[in-house]
PQR file with spaces between the fields and no chain letter, atoms N, CA, C, O and H, PARSE charges and radii, in Angstrom:
ATOM       1  N    MET     1    -136.894  -70.924  212.619 -0.4000 1.5000
ATOM       2  CA   MET     1    -136.001  -70.018  211.927 -0.0000 2.0000
ATOM       3  C    MET     1    -136.582  -69.741  210.540  0.5500 1.7000
ATOM       4  O    MET     1    -137.007  -70.666  209.848 -0.5500 1.4000
ATOM       5  N    ASP     2    -136.602  -68.462  210.134 -0.4000 1.5000
ATOM       6  CA   ASP     2    -137.153  -68.148  208.824 -0.0000 2.0000
ATOM       7  C    ASP     2    -136.169  -68.527  207.720  0.5500 1.7000
ATOM       8  O    ASP     2    -135.000  -68.803  207.987 -0.5500 1.4000
ATOM       9  H    ASP     2    -136.257  -67.711  210.697  0.4000 1.0000
ATOM      10  N    SER     3    -136.647  -68.537  206.494 -0.4000 1.5000
ATOM      11  CA   SER     3    -135.817  -69.008  205.384 -0.0000 2.0000
ATOM      12  C    SER     3    -134.601  -68.118  205.159  0.5500 1.7000
ATOM      13  O    SER     3    -133.540  -68.614  204.780 -0.5500 1.4000
ATOM      14  H    SER     3    -137.597  -68.313  206.277  0.4000 1.0000
ATOM      15  N    ARG     4    -134.735  -66.815  205.385 -0.4000 1.5000
ATOM      16  CA   ARG     4    -133.598  -65.904  205.206 -0.0000 2.0000
ATOM      17  C    ARG     4    -132.501  -66.235  206.213  0.5500 1.7000
ATOM      18  O    ARG     4    -131.329  -66.339  205.851 -0.5500 1.4000
ATOM      19  H    ARG     4    -135.597  -66.412  205.693  0.4000 1.0000
ATOM      20  N    GLU     5    -132.880  -66.397  207.460 -0.4000 1.5000
ATOM      21  CA   GLU     5    -131.889  -66.708  208.489 -0.0000 2.0000
ATOM      22  C    GLU     5    -131.243  -68.067  208.232  0.5500 1.7000
ATOM      23  O    GLU     5    -130.044  -68.237  208.454 -0.5500 1.4000
ATOM      24  H    GLU     5    -133.832  -66.313  207.755  0.4000 1.0000
ATOM      25  N    GLU     6    -132.019  -69.017  207.773 -0.4000 1.5000
ATOM      26  CA   GLU     6    -131.476  -70.340  207.450 -0.0000 2.0000
ATOM      27  C    GLU     6    -130.475  -70.236  206.295  0.5500 1.7000
ATOM      28  O    GLU     6    -129.431  -70.888  206.320 -0.5500 1.4000
ATOM      29  H    GLU     6    -132.993  -68.879  207.592  0.4000 1.0000
ATOM      30  N    ARG     7    -130.786  -69.431  205.298 -0.4000 1.5000
ATOM      31  CA   ARG     7    -129.863  -69.238  204.169 -0.0000 2.0000
ATOM      32  C    ARG     7    -128.568  -68.594  204.636  0.5500 1.7000
ATOM      33  O    ARG     7    -127.485  -68.979  204.195 -0.5500 1.4000
ATOM      34  H    ARG     7    -131.634  -68.901  205.277  0.4000 1.0000
ATOM      35  N    ILE     8    -128.677  -67.612  205.531 -0.4000 1.5000
ATOM      36  CA   ILE     8    -127.486  -66.946  206.058 -0.0000 2.0000
ATOM      37  C    ILE     8    -126.640  -67.947  206.836  0.5500 1.7000
ATOM      38  O    ILE     8    -125.417  -67.973  206.705 -0.5500 1.4000
ATOM      39  H    ILE     8    -129.557  -67.299  205.889  0.4000 1.0000
ATOM      40  N    LYS     9    -127.293  -68.762  207.637 -0.4000 1.5000
ATOM      41  CA   LYS     9    -126.589  -69.772  208.430 -0.0000 2.0000
ATOM      42  C    LYS     9    -125.819  -70.733  207.529  0.5500 1.7000
ATOM      43  O    LYS     9    -124.650  -71.029  207.778 -0.5500 1.4000
ATOM      44  H    LYS     9    -128.287  -68.741  207.743  0.4000 1.0000
ATOM      45  N    ARG    10    -126.481  -71.215  206.484 -0.4000 1.5000
ATOM      46  CA   ARG    10    -125.812  -72.137  205.548 -0.0000 2.0000
ATOM      47  C    ARG    10    -124.647  -71.454  204.839  0.5500 1.7000
ATOM      48  O    ARG    10    -123.577  -72.041  204.679 -0.5500 1.4000
ATOM      49  H    ARG    10    -127.431  -70.975  206.281  0.4000 1.0000
ATOM      50  N    ARG    11    -124.864  -70.207  204.415 -0.4000 1.5000
ATOM      51  CA   ARG    11    -123.801  -69.486  203.708 -0.0000 2.0000
ATOM      52  C    ARG    11    -122.615  -69.225  204.625  0.5500 1.7000
ATOM      53  O    ARG    11    -121.469  -69.374  204.198 -0.5500 1.4000
ATOM      54  H    ARG    11    -125.733  -69.730  204.545  0.4000 1.0000
ATOM      55  N    ALA    12    -122.859  -68.841  205.871 -0.4000 1.5000
ATOM      56  CA   ALA    12    -121.769  -68.610  206.823 -0.0000 2.0000
ATOM      57  C    ALA    12    -120.968  -69.895  207.033  0.5500 1.7000
ATOM      58  O    ALA    12    -119.742  -69.858  207.138 -0.5500 1.4000
ATOM      59  H    ALA    12    -123.789  -68.720  206.218  0.4000 1.0000
ATOM      60  N    TYR    13    -121.659  -71.016  207.094 -0.4000 1.5000
ATOM      61  CA   TYR    13    -120.989  -72.308  207.255 -0.0000 2.0000
ATOM      62  C    TYR    13    -120.120  -72.613  206.030  0.5500 1.7000
ATOM      63  O    TYR    13    -118.992  -73.086  206.166 -0.5500 1.4000
ATOM      64  H    TYR    13    -122.655  -71.046  207.010  0.4000 1.0000
ATOM      65  N    GLU    14    -120.648  -72.341  204.841 -0.4000 1.5000
ATOM      66  CA   GLU    14    -119.875  -72.564  203.616 -0.0000 2.0000
ATOM      67  C    GLU    14    -118.620  -71.699  203.601  0.5500 1.7000
ATOM      68  O    GLU    14    -117.546  -72.165  203.220 -0.5500 1.4000
ATOM      69  H    GLU    14    -121.565  -71.956  204.730  0.4000 1.0000
ATOM      70  N    ILE    15    -118.756  -70.446  204.013 -0.4000 1.5000
ATOM      71  CA   ILE    15    -117.603  -69.537  204.067 -0.0000 2.0000
ATOM      72  C    ILE    15    -116.571  -70.072  205.057  0.5500 1.7000
ATOM      73  O    ILE    15    -115.374  -70.097  204.767 -0.5500 1.4000
ATOM      74  H    ILE    15    -119.628  -70.068  204.322  0.4000 1.0000
ATOM      75  N    TRP    16    -117.045  -70.499  206.229 -0.4000 1.5000
ATOM      76  CA   TRP    16    -116.166  -71.048  207.262 -0.0000 2.0000
ATOM      77  C    TRP    16    -115.389  -72.253  206.728  0.5500 1.7000
ATOM      78  O    TRP    16    -114.180  -72.354  206.939 -0.5500 1.4000
ATOM      79  H    TRP    16    -118.017  -70.479  206.465  0.4000 1.0000
ATOM      80  N    GLU    17    -116.071  -73.155  206.047 -0.4000 1.5000
ATOM      81  CA   GLU    17    -115.399  -74.326  205.480 -0.0000 2.0000
ATOM      82  C    GLU    17    -114.400  -73.930  204.400  0.5500 1.7000
ATOM      83  O    GLU    17    -113.278  -74.434  204.369 -0.5500 1.4000
ATOM      84  H    GLU    17    -117.053  -73.072  205.876  0.4000 1.0000
ATOM      85  N    ARG    18    -114.811  -73.027  203.519 -0.4000 1.5000
ATOM      86  CA   ARG    18    -113.959  -72.591  202.418 -0.0000 2.0000
ATOM      87  C    ARG    18    -112.665  -71.952  202.925  0.5500 1.7000
ATOM      88  O    ARG    18    -111.620  -72.063  202.284 -0.5500 1.4000
ATOM      89  H    ARG    18    -115.723  -72.618  203.545  0.4000 1.0000
ATOM      90  N    GLU    19    -112.743  -71.278  204.087 -0.4000 1.5000
ATOM      91  CA   GLU    19    -111.572  -70.601  204.640 -0.0000 2.0000
ATOM      92  C    GLU    19    -110.748  -71.497  205.563  0.5500 1.7000
ATOM      93  O    GLU    19    -109.844  -71.022  206.250 -0.5500 1.4000
ATOM      94  H    GLU    19    -113.592  -71.188  204.607  0.4000 1.0000
ATOM      95  N    GLY    20    -111.061  -72.789  205.578 -0.4000 1.5000
ATOM      96  CA   GLY    20    -110.264  -73.734  206.346 -0.0000 2.0000
ATOM      97  C    GLY    20    -110.713  -73.922  207.778  0.5500 1.7000
ATOM      98  O    GLY    20    -109.929  -74.365  208.618 -0.5500 1.4000
ATOM      99  H    GLY    20    -111.795  -73.175  205.020  0.4000 1.0000
ATOM     100  N    ARG    21    -111.958  -73.595  208.075 -0.4000 1.5000
ATOM     101  CA   ARG    21    -112.568  -73.780  209.393 -0.0000 2.0000
ATOM     102  C    ARG    21    -111.811  -73.076  210.518  0.5500 1.7000
ATOM     103  O    ARG    21    -111.527  -73.693  211.544 -0.5500 1.4000
ATOM     104  H    ARG    21    -112.595  -73.235  207.393  0.4000 1.0000
ATOM     105  N    PRO    22    -111.481  -71.798  210.344 -0.5600 1.5000
ATOM     106  CA   PRO    22    -110.749  -71.078  211.392  0.2800 2.0000
ATOM     107  C    PRO    22    -111.615  -70.813  212.619  0.5500 1.7000
ATOM     108  O    PRO    22    -112.816  -70.570  212.502 -0.5500 1.4000
ATOM     109  N    ALA    23    -111.000  -70.862  213.785 -0.4000 1.5000
ATOM     110  CA   ALA    23    -111.714  -70.588  215.039 -0.0000 2.0000
ATOM     111  C    ALA    23    -111.784  -69.082  215.281  0.5500 1.7000
ATOM     112  O    ALA    23    -110.880  -68.336  214.906 -0.5500 1.4000
ATOM     113  H    ALA    23    -110.024  -71.060  213.879  0.4000 1.0000
ATOM     114  N    GLY    24    -112.869  -68.653  215.911 -0.4000 1.5000
ATOM     115  CA   GLY    24    -112.990  -67.275  216.353 -0.0000 2.0000
ATOM     116  C    GLY    24    -113.401  -66.266  215.297  0.5500 1.7000
ATOM     117  O    GLY    24    -113.287  -65.063  215.529 -0.5500 1.4000
ATOM     118  H    GLY    24    -113.603  -69.259  216.216  0.4000 1.0000
ATOM     119  N    ARG    25    -113.874  -66.719  214.146 -0.4000 1.5000
ATOM     120  CA   ARG    25    -114.254  -65.784  213.081 -0.0000 2.0000
ATOM     121  C    ARG    25    -115.727  -65.912  212.722  0.5500 1.7000
ATOM     122  O    ARG    25    -116.140  -65.553  211.619 -0.5500 1.4000
ATOM     123  H    ARG    25    -113.966  -67.697  213.958  0.4000 1.0000
ATOM     124  N    GLU    26    -116.521  -66.430  213.666 -0.4000 1.5000
ATOM     125  CA   GLU    26    -117.939  -66.671  213.414 -0.0000 2.0000
ATOM     126  C    GLU    26    -118.673  -65.404  213.007  0.5500 1.7000
ATOM     127  O    GLU    26    -119.456  -65.414  212.057 -0.5500 1.4000
ATOM     128  H    GLU    26    -116.185  -66.722  214.562  0.4000 1.0000
ATOM     129  N    GLU    27    -118.422  -64.311  213.722 -0.4000 1.5000
ATOM     130  CA   GLU    27    -119.129  -63.061  213.440 -0.0000 2.0000
ATOM     131  C    GLU    27    -118.758  -62.513  212.062  0.5500 1.7000
ATOM     132  O    GLU    27    -119.616  -62.013  211.334 -0.5500 1.4000
ATOM     133  H    GLU    27    -117.786  -64.302  214.494  0.4000 1.0000
ATOM     134  N    GLU    28    -117.488  -62.608  211.714 -0.4000 1.5000
ATOM     135  CA   GLU    28    -117.038  -62.158  210.398 -0.0000 2.0000
ATOM     136  C    GLU    28    -117.713  -62.962  209.285  0.5500 1.7000
ATOM     137  O    GLU    28    -118.164  -62.400  208.288 -0.5500 1.4000
ATOM     138  H    GLU    28    -116.791  -63.014  212.305  0.4000 1.0000
ATOM     139  N    HIS    29    -117.778  -64.278  209.468 -0.4000 1.5000
ATOM     140  CA   HIS    29    -118.413  -65.130  208.465 -0.0000 2.0000
ATOM     141  C    HIS    29    -119.909  -64.847  208.376  0.5500 1.7000
ATOM     142  O    HIS    29    -120.472  -64.837  207.281 -0.5500 1.4000
ATOM     143  H    HIS    29    -117.412  -64.735  210.278  0.4000 1.0000
ATOM     144  N    TRP    30    -120.555  -64.616  209.514 -0.4000 1.5000
ATOM     145  CA   TRP    30    -121.985  -64.308  209.530 -0.0000 2.0000
ATOM     146  C    TRP    30    -122.235  -63.002  208.776  0.5500 1.7000
ATOM     147  O    TRP    30    -123.137  -62.925  207.943 -0.5500 1.4000
ATOM     148  H    TRP    30    -120.097  -64.624  210.403  0.4000 1.0000
ATOM     149  N    ASP    31    -121.429  -61.973  209.074 -0.4000 1.5000
ATOM     150  CA   ASP    31    -121.602  -60.676  208.417 -0.0000 2.0000
ATOM     151  C    ASP    31    -121.398  -60.786  206.907  0.5500 1.7000
ATOM     152  O    ASP    31    -122.138  -60.183  206.128 -0.5500 1.4000
ATOM     153  H    ASP    31    -120.696  -62.035  209.751  0.4000 1.0000
ATOM     154  N    GLN    32    -120.396  -61.555  206.501 -0.4000 1.5000
ATOM     155  CA   GLN    32    -120.152  -61.759  205.075 -0.0000 2.0000
ATOM     156  C    GLN    32    -121.328  -62.480  204.431  0.5500 1.7000
ATOM     157  O    GLN    32    -121.735  -62.134  203.321 -0.5500 1.4000
ATOM     158  H    GLN    32    -119.796  -62.045  207.133  0.4000 1.0000
ATOM     159  N    ALA    33    -121.871  -63.466  205.107 -0.4000 1.5000
ATOM     160  CA   ALA    33    -123.022  -64.204  204.591 -0.0000 2.0000
ATOM     161  C    ALA    33    -124.229  -63.290  204.441  0.5500 1.7000
ATOM     162  O    ALA    33    -124.943  -63.372  203.442 -0.5500 1.4000
ATOM     163  H    ALA    33    -121.541  -63.747  206.008  0.4000 1.0000
ATOM     164  N    VAL    34    -124.468  -62.421  205.416 -0.4000 1.5000
ATOM     165  CA   VAL    34    -125.581  -61.468  205.337 -0.0000 2.0000
ATOM     166  C    VAL    34    -125.416  -60.588  204.111  0.5500 1.7000
ATOM     167  O    VAL    34    -126.374  -60.387  203.365 -0.5500 1.4000
ATOM     168  H    VAL    34    -123.888  -62.354  206.228  0.4000 1.0000
ATOM     169  N    GLN    35    -124.224  -60.064  203.891 -0.4000 1.5000
ATOM     170  CA   GLN    35    -123.978  -59.202  202.733 -0.0000 2.0000
ATOM     171  C    GLN    35    -124.228  -59.945  201.427  0.5500 1.7000
ATOM     172  O    GLN    35    -124.841  -59.397  200.512 -0.5500 1.4000
ATOM     173  H    GLN    35    -123.446  -60.228  204.498  0.4000 1.0000
ATOM     174  N    GLU    36    -123.763  -61.175  201.334 -0.4000 1.5000
ATOM     175  CA   GLU    36    -123.946  -61.953  200.106 -0.0000 2.0000
ATOM     176  C    GLU    36    -125.420  -62.256  199.852  0.5500 1.7000
ATOM     177  O    GLU    36    -125.888  -62.132  198.720 -0.5500 1.4000
ATOM     178  H    GLU    36    -123.265  -61.621  202.078  0.4000 1.0000
ATOM     179  N    ILE    37    -126.148  -62.647  200.880 -0.4000 1.5000
ATOM     180  CA   ILE    37    -127.572  -62.966  200.734 -0.0000 2.0000
ATOM     181  C    ILE    37    -128.351  -61.721  200.339  0.5500 1.7000
ATOM     182  O    ILE    37    -129.210  -61.780  199.460 -0.5500 1.4000
ATOM     183  H    ILE    37    -125.767  -62.748  201.799  0.4000 1.0000
ATOM     184  N    GLU    38    -128.057  -60.589  200.981 -0.4000 1.5000
ATOM     185  CA   GLU    38    -128.749  -59.347  200.646 -0.0000 2.0000
ATOM     186  C    GLU    38    -128.448  -58.917  199.214  0.5500 1.7000
ATOM     187  O    GLU    38    -129.322  -58.377  198.536 -0.5500 1.4000
ATOM     188  H    GLU    38    -127.359  -60.540  201.695  0.4000 1.0000
ATOM     189  N    ALA    39    -127.226  -59.149  198.749 -0.4000 1.5000
ATOM     190  CA   ALA    39    -126.844  -58.776  197.387 -0.0000 2.0000
ATOM     191  C    ALA    39    -127.577  -59.613  196.343  0.5500 1.7000
ATOM     192  O    ALA    39    -127.775  -59.163  195.214 -0.5500 1.4000
ATOM     193  H    ALA    39    -126.517  -59.588  199.300  0.4000 1.0000
ATOM     194  N    GLU    40    -127.981  -60.829  196.714 -0.4000 1.5000
ATOM     195  CA   GLU    40    -128.703  -61.693  195.779 -0.0000 2.0000
ATOM     196  C    GLU    40    -130.109  -61.180  195.499  0.5500 1.7000
ATOM     197  O    GLU    40    -130.677  -61.472  194.447 -0.5500 1.4000
ATOM     198  H    GLU    40    -127.820  -61.194  197.631  0.4000 1.0000
ATOM     199  N    GLY    41    -130.670  -60.423  196.427 -0.4000 1.5000
ATOM     200  CA   GLY    41    -131.986  -59.833  196.225 -0.0000 2.0000
ATOM     201  C    GLY    41    -133.122  -60.767  196.569  0.5500 1.7000
ATOM     202  O    GLY    41    -132.903  -61.938  196.879 -0.5500 1.4000
ATOM     203  H    GLY    41    -130.208  -60.186  197.281  0.4000 1.0000
ATOM     204  N    PRO    42    -134.348  -60.246  196.514 -0.5600 1.5000
ATOM     205  CA   PRO    42    -135.530  -61.021  196.909  0.2800 2.0000
ATOM     206  C    PRO    42    -135.856  -62.174  195.960  0.5500 1.7000
ATOM     207  O    PRO    42    -136.503  -63.135  196.378 -0.5500 1.4000
ATOM     208  N    GLU    43    -135.432  -62.109  194.708 -0.4000 1.5000
ATOM     209  CA   GLU    43    -135.720  -63.188  193.763 -0.0000 2.0000
ATOM     210  C    GLU    43    -135.075  -64.487  194.223  0.5500 1.7000
ATOM     211  O    GLU    43    -135.693  -65.549  194.142 -0.5500 1.4000
ATOM     212  H    GLU    43    -134.907  -61.329  194.369  0.4000 1.0000
ATOM     213  N    ALA    44    -133.843  -64.414  194.702 -0.4000 1.5000
ATOM     214  CA   ALA    44    -133.139  -65.608  195.167 -0.0000 2.0000
ATOM     215  C    ALA    44    -133.830  -66.196  196.387  0.5500 1.7000
ATOM     216  O    ALA    44    -133.881  -67.416  196.544 -0.5500 1.4000
ATOM     217  H    ALA    44    -133.341  -63.551  194.768  0.4000 1.0000
ATOM     218  N    GLU    45    -134.363  -65.336  197.253 -0.4000 1.5000
ATOM     219  CA   GLU    45    -135.058  -65.820  198.446 -0.0000 2.0000
ATOM     220  C    GLU    45    -136.323  -66.572  198.067  0.5500 1.7000
ATOM     221  O    GLU    45    -136.644  -67.587  198.684 -0.5500 1.4000
ATOM     222  H    GLU    45    -134.321  -64.345  197.125  0.4000 1.0000
ATOM     223  N    ARG    46    -137.043  -66.093  197.062 -0.4000 1.5000
ATOM     224  CA   ARG    46    -138.258  -66.786  196.622 -0.0000 2.0000
ATOM     225  C    ARG    46    -137.923  -68.149  196.036  0.5500 1.7000
ATOM     226  O    ARG    46    -138.660  -69.111  196.252 -0.5500 1.4000
ATOM     227  H    ARG    46    -136.782  -65.268  196.560  0.4000 1.0000
ATOM     228  N    GLU    47    -136.816  -68.246  195.294 -0.4000 1.5000
ATOM     229  CA   GLU    47    -136.425  -69.520  194.701 -0.0000 2.0000
ATOM     230  C    GLU    47    -136.159  -70.562  195.778  0.5500 1.7000
ATOM     231  O    GLU    47    -136.533  -71.724  195.618 -0.5500 1.4000
ATOM     232  H    GLU    47    -136.217  -67.465  195.118  0.4000 1.0000
ATOM     233  N    VAL    48    -135.528  -70.168  196.858 -0.4000 1.5000
ATOM     234  CA   VAL    48    -135.211  -71.085  197.940 -0.0000 2.0000
ATOM     235  C    VAL    48    -136.441  -71.361  198.789  0.5500 1.7000
ATOM     236  O    VAL    48    -136.601  -72.465  199.309 -0.5500 1.4000
ATOM     237  H    VAL    48    -135.225  -69.224  196.988  0.4000 1.0000
ATOM     238  N    ALA    49    -137.307  -70.369  198.934 -0.4000 1.5000
ATOM     239  CA   ALA    49    -138.454  -70.485  199.825 -0.0000 2.0000
ATOM     240  C    ALA    49    -139.403  -71.604  199.410  0.5500 1.7000
ATOM     241  O    ALA    49    -139.977  -72.270  200.272 -0.5500 1.4000
ATOM     242  H    ALA    49    -137.177  -69.472  198.512  0.4000 1.0000
ATOM     243  N    ASP    50    -139.581  -71.824  198.114 -0.4000 1.5000
ATOM     244  CA   ASP    50    -140.518  -72.849  197.668 -0.0000 2.0000
ATOM     245  C    ASP    50    -139.903  -73.668  196.534  0.5500 1.7000
ATOM     246  O    ASP    50    -140.262  -73.480  195.372 -0.5500 1.4000
ATOM     247  H    ASP    50    -139.115  -71.283  197.413  0.4000 1.0000
ATOM     248  N    PRO    51    -138.981  -74.573  196.861 -0.5600 1.5000
ATOM     249  CA   PRO    51    -138.299  -75.344  195.822  0.2800 2.0000
ATOM     250  C    PRO    51    -139.186  -76.371  195.141  0.5500 1.7000
ATOM     251  O    PRO    51    -138.772  -76.961  194.143 -0.5500 1.4000
ATOM     252  N    MET    52    -140.391  -76.605  195.641 -0.4000 1.5000
ATOM     253  CA   MET    52    -141.276  -77.613  195.077 -0.0000 2.0000
ATOM     254  C    MET    52    -142.246  -77.044  194.044  0.5500 1.7000
ATOM     255  O    MET    52    -143.073  -77.784  193.511 -0.5500 1.4000
ATOM     256  H    MET    52    -140.728  -76.125  196.451  0.4000 1.0000
ATOM     257  N    VAL    53    -142.162  -75.760  193.755 -0.4000 1.5000
ATOM     258  CA   VAL    53    -143.055  -75.164  192.769 -0.0000 2.0000
ATOM     259  C    VAL    53    -142.828  -75.848  191.430  0.5500 1.7000
ATOM     260  O    VAL    53    -141.697  -75.930  190.952 -0.5500 1.4000
ATOM     261  H    VAL    53    -141.490  -75.160  194.188  0.4000 1.0000
ATOM     262  N    GLY    54    -143.891  -76.331  190.832 -0.4000 1.5000
ATOM     263  CA   GLY    54    -143.800  -76.970  189.535 -0.0000 2.0000
ATOM     264  C    GLY    54    -143.513  -78.462  189.582  0.5500 1.7000
ATOM     265  O    GLY    54    -143.623  -79.135  188.558 -0.5500 1.4000
ATOM     266  H    GLY    54    -144.810  -76.264  191.220  0.4000 1.0000
ATOM     267  N    VAL    55    -143.152  -78.992  190.727 -0.4000 1.5000
ATOM     268  CA   VAL    55    -142.847  -80.415  190.843 -0.0000 2.0000
ATOM     269  C    VAL    55    -144.146  -81.209  190.798  0.5500 1.7000
ATOM     270  O    VAL    55    -145.095  -80.907  191.522 -0.5500 1.4000
ATOM     271  H    VAL    55    -143.062  -78.446  191.560  0.4000 1.0000
ATOM     272  N    GLY    56    -144.180  -82.207  189.960 -0.4000 1.5000
ATOM     273  CA   GLY    56    -145.350  -83.068  189.881 -0.0000 2.0000
ATOM     274  C    GLY    56    -146.445  -82.540  188.980  0.5500 1.7000
ATOM     275  O    GLY    56    -147.539  -83.104  188.955 -0.5500 1.4000
ATOM     276  H    GLY    56    -143.409  -82.453  189.372  0.4000 1.0000
ATOM     277  N    SER    57    -146.189  -81.487  188.247 -0.4000 1.5000
ATOM     278  CA   SER    57    -147.226  -80.930  187.370 -0.0000 2.0000
ATOM     279  C    SER    57    -146.964  -81.373  185.934  0.5500 1.7000
ATOM     280  O    SER    57    -146.563  -80.575  185.087 -0.5500 1.4000
ATOM     281  H    SER    57    -145.301  -81.028  188.268  0.4000 1.0000
ATOM     282  N    LYS    58    -147.197  -82.651  185.677 -0.4000 1.5000
ATOM     283  CA   LYS    58    -146.999  -83.206  184.341 -0.0000 2.0000
ATOM     284  C    LYS    58    -148.200  -82.897  183.466  0.5500 1.7000
ATOM     285  O    LYS    58    -149.332  -82.792  183.938 -0.5500 1.4000
ATOM     286  H    LYS    58    -147.522  -83.300  186.365  0.4000 1.0000
ATOM     287  N    SER    59    -147.928  -82.759  182.212 -0.4000 1.5000
ATOM     288  CA   SER    59    -148.995  -82.539  181.245 -0.0000 2.0000
ATOM     289  C    SER    59    -149.769  -83.841  181.058  0.5500 1.7000
ATOM     290  O    SER    59    -149.182  -84.921  181.002 -0.5500 1.4000
ATOM     291  H    SER    59    -147.008  -82.845  181.829  0.4000 1.0000
ATOM     292  N    THR    60    -151.086  -83.725  180.963 -0.4000 1.5000
ATOM     293  CA   THR    60    -151.911  -84.925  180.788 -0.0000 2.0000
ATOM     294  C    THR    60    -152.453  -85.038  179.367  0.5500 1.7000
ATOM     295  O    THR    60    -153.341  -85.848  179.103 -0.5500 1.4000
ATOM     296  H    THR    60    -151.563  -82.847  181.009  0.4000 1.0000
ATOM     297  N    SER    61    -151.919  -84.225  178.449 -0.4000 1.5000
ATOM     298  CA   SER    61    -152.398  -84.296  177.063 -0.0000 2.0000
ATOM     299  C    SER    61    -151.886  -85.573  176.412  0.5500 1.7000
ATOM     300  O    SER    61    -150.789  -86.042  176.715 -0.5500 1.4000
ATOM     301  H    SER    61    -151.197  -83.567  178.664  0.4000 1.0000
ATOM     302  N    GLY    62    -152.673  -86.114  175.537 -0.4000 1.5000
ATOM     303  CA   GLY    62    -152.347  -87.402  174.992 -0.0000 2.0000
ATOM     304  C    GLY    62    -151.828  -87.357  173.659  0.5500 1.7000
ATOM     305  O    GLY    62    -151.512  -88.399  173.084 -0.5500 1.4000
ATOM     306  H    GLY    62    -153.564  -85.733  175.291  0.4000 1.0000
């Protein structure tokens, strides 16, 4: 699964939980998640895509 689809899946799950875990609204939650992820733009996708950027790059100056 690509990172965009994974983000949508997580967001749909968050929406489902926030709304009290109602049955039968999976498609509605998925569509809402897609809209929210798309509204965040490509910058947000890059931030999630590589969360390790910069980790472990300590300065070695003395």
